[in-house]
N, C-alpha and C positions, 0 to 999 in steps of 0.2 A: 362541553363548557362553552358559554357564550363568548362572543368576541369582546364584549365589554369587560367580563371577568378576566379574560386572558390579558387584556391591555392593563388592567389594574394590577395583576400579578407581576407583569413585566416591569411596570413602573416601580412597584414596591421593591422588586429585586434590584433594579438599577439604583434606587435610593440607598439600599443597604450597601451596595458596592462602593458608591461614591462617598459614603460617610464613614466607612470602616477605617479609613486612614487617620481619622481624628478621634476614634473611640478607644484605641488601644491604650493600655495602662503604661504610664511612663514613671520610671524611678529616677530621682535626682539625688546623687550623693554629693555632699559638700563637707569640708572640714569644719569642726567646731573650733572657732578662733575668737579671741577677744576683740572688742572695738579698738581702733576704727576699722580693722581688717574685715570684720564681719559684715560691714556695710557693702563691701565689694561683692560678696556672695549674695547678699540680699538683693542687690540690684540685678545681678545675673539671673537669679531665680525669678525676679519680677518680670524680666524680659521673656523668660521661658513660659511663665504662666500666662502672659498676655498673648503669646503666639499660639500656644497649644490648647486645643479645645477639649481634650479628653481628660481622664482622671490622672492626677499627678500625686505620687507619694514622695514626700521630702524626708531625707534621712541625714542628719548630721553625724559626723564621724569623729570620735574622740581619739586622742593619741593613745590612750590606755587600751583601746580595743585591738585585738589581734587580727591579723590578716585572715587567718583561717575562720575565725568567728564571723567576720564580716562577709566573706565569700559565701559561707554557709547560709547566712541570713538572706543575702541577695538571691541565692538559689531557691530558698524557700518562698520568696516573694514571686518568683517566676515572672519578672517584668517583660513586657514585649519590647520595650525600649529603655535604654539607660543613658543618662548624662552624668558623667563623673567629673567633678571639679577638684582642682588642686592635686598635690602629690599623693595624698592618701586615696583620693578617688581614682587616680591613675593606676595605682598598684592593684586595686580591686578590679578595675576594668580589664587589665591585662589577663586576669584569671578567668574572666567570664565572656570575653569578646567573641569566642568561637560559637557561643550558644545564643547570644543576644545582640541585636544592633546597638553598638556602643559608640559614643563620641566623647572626646576629652575636651575640657575647657579650663581656663584660668591658669594655664601654664605656657611657658615659651617653648612649646614642643616643636620638633622637626619631624619630617617623614620617617616613620619607623615601623610601618605595618599596621598601625591603628589609625582610626579616623578622628578628626577633631579640628578645632579652630585655635590656632596658635596665638599667643599674646604678642607675637612679633608683628609689627606693622607691615602691611603690604607696601613694597617699595614704591609703587605707583602713587600712593597717597603722599609719601614723603617728597617725591619728585614734583608733584602738583603744588605742594606747599612751597617748595623751593622756588618754583617759577613765580609764585604769587609774592613771596617775600623778598627775593633777590633776582629779579628778572634779567639782570646782566649776566648771570652765570650760564655758561655754555658747556662746561665739563665738570664731571663729578669724579673724585678720587675716593676709592674705598680700599682699606687694608683689612683682610679677613683671614680667618682660620678655617680648618675643615668643618668646624661646628656650624658655620654660616654658609657653607657652600651652596646648599639648596636655595637659600634666599637670594644669594648673589646671582645665581643662574636665572632666577625669576626676574631679578632686576635688570639683567642683561637683555632679556627678551622684551622688557617693558619700556626701557628708557628711550628708545628711538622715537616712540610715539609721543614722548614728552619734548622732543626736539633737543635732547641733551646727548652728550657722549660720556661713556663710563670707562674709566681706567681702573681696573681691579688688579690687586696684588695679593696673592695668597702667601701666608707665612705659617710657620709651625710652632713658634714660641714667642714669648714676650720680648726677648732680646732682639730677635729678628724684626719684630714689629716696630720696636723703637728705632732701629736702623732705617727701616723703610719710611717711617714718618719723618725722620731727620732728612732723608734724601728728598722726600716729597716737598717738605716745607722750604728746602733750600732752592727749589726751582719753580715753585708754584706761581702762577700769575693771579694775584688776589682779585684782579678786576673781573676775570671771567671764569675762574675755577673755584670749586668748593670741595670740602672734605666731609664725607659721610662717615659717621661713627656708628657701625651696626651694633646690635645687642650681642656682642661676641665676648666670651670670657677671656680670650687672649688679647685681641686687638683693642678692646675697650676696657682693659684692666684698670680698675678704680684707683689702685694705689700707685702704680708706676706710670701708666700712659696718660690717663685723663688729666691730672693736674698740669703736666708739662704741655700737653696738647692745647689745653685751654689757655695757658699763659702765652704760648707762642702764636696761637691764632689771633689772640688779642693784640699782641705786639706787631704782627704783620698784616693786620686787617683782613684776615682770612675768614671767609664764611664757613663756619663749622656747624653742622646740624647732626642730630642724633636720633636713634631709634629708642633711646631710654628716656622715660618721662622726666626723671630728676635732672638730666643734663642741661635742660634749658635754665633751670634755677641756678645751676652752677656756672653758667656763662655761654653755653652754646646758643646760637641765634634762635633755633627752635627745636622742639622735639614733639613727639606725639604720646598721648596716653589713651588707654582704651575707653570706649563708650560701653560700659558694662551691661546696660540694659540691651543695647543692640547686639552685644555678644550673646546674651541669652536667647535673643530672637534667632540669631544665626545657628546656634546649637540646636534649638528646637526644630528648625527647618531641616537641618542636616540629618538628624537622627530619624525624623519622620520620613524623609526621602529614602534613607537606607532601609527603613521598615517596609516601605512600599515597593522598592525596586530590588531589594535583597542584594544590593551592591555596596561595597565600601566606597567612601568618598576621599580617603586619604587626608592629609593635613593641609589646611589652607591658612594663609596669613590673615590677620585681622584687617578688615577693610573699613570698619566703622571706628574712626579715631577722632580724638579731640586735639586741637592745636594749642600748644603752649609756646609762648614767644617771650624772649628776653628783650625788653624795650631798651634797656641800658646798652646791651650789645648792639642792637639795631642802630641806635643813635651814634654809637662809636664807629660803626661801619658806614655811616652816612645815609641810612634809610630813614625816611620820614613817612610813616604810615598815616593815612587819613582816617577820620573817625569811622567812616563806613567800613574800611578794611579792619580796623580794630574791633568792630562789632562781631567779626567772625572769629576772633581769638577767644578760646574758651578759658585760657589762663594766661596771665602776664606776670612777668618779674621785672624789677623788684616789686613785691606786693605792697 
């Protein structure tokens, strides 16, 4: 064989290796839901399609379809990569994750042995927004339950780089959470301290805790910020909501990396977030944001 032919074969072999990571078949499962919720999944899928260069099979999942039928269908497809969205997708993914690189999206998941991007905001994103919107704040208080422990641990490791101090209190039930909030608000220095409301089913209870916390924070001029998108509308200074297209991009990158490395990535918080600010609350707290700053707000209340 001539040297020229040998070089051409080596180049062709190299090209095959470098392109194999983007030619594998990907299956995307998503729930069949009515508008406007369907728009969320459409945007996530758009992000996936924009990022991934290989063949993609999209499959909506109806409530009427049984888990066994769906798992059998996925097995028949034999995808090399799988992105599962929503609760229905999650149930299927748990059944096939040992055979296929799988990532979960569009759920507020926590580390549980499967890989994915949680809808929970990366605490660093929240802390950066806090410094932008309330630069006088030096200390952040958070009351949380076991459900949020992994995220609070992450926050604890991140907050020093933000120049803030984190006071964290773990509770086990709503009653204890109410007592901790009462104790906290009785001694808080509203000029330099803020309260972070995590997306926690116990300490951010919508019926018992949130209304009282919003009322008292307003009365005492306390900066209250939240991980739940709707809370800015209800009176928190700010909250975050997902950039769904960016989430799709992250999911595609994660599952492709797992396909190439054969390693799980675990659960990561969502880093691409959009900022929602309550301007009425801001004015009440004495904050006057300039036009250039407001241009960075994706959503403002009252609308």
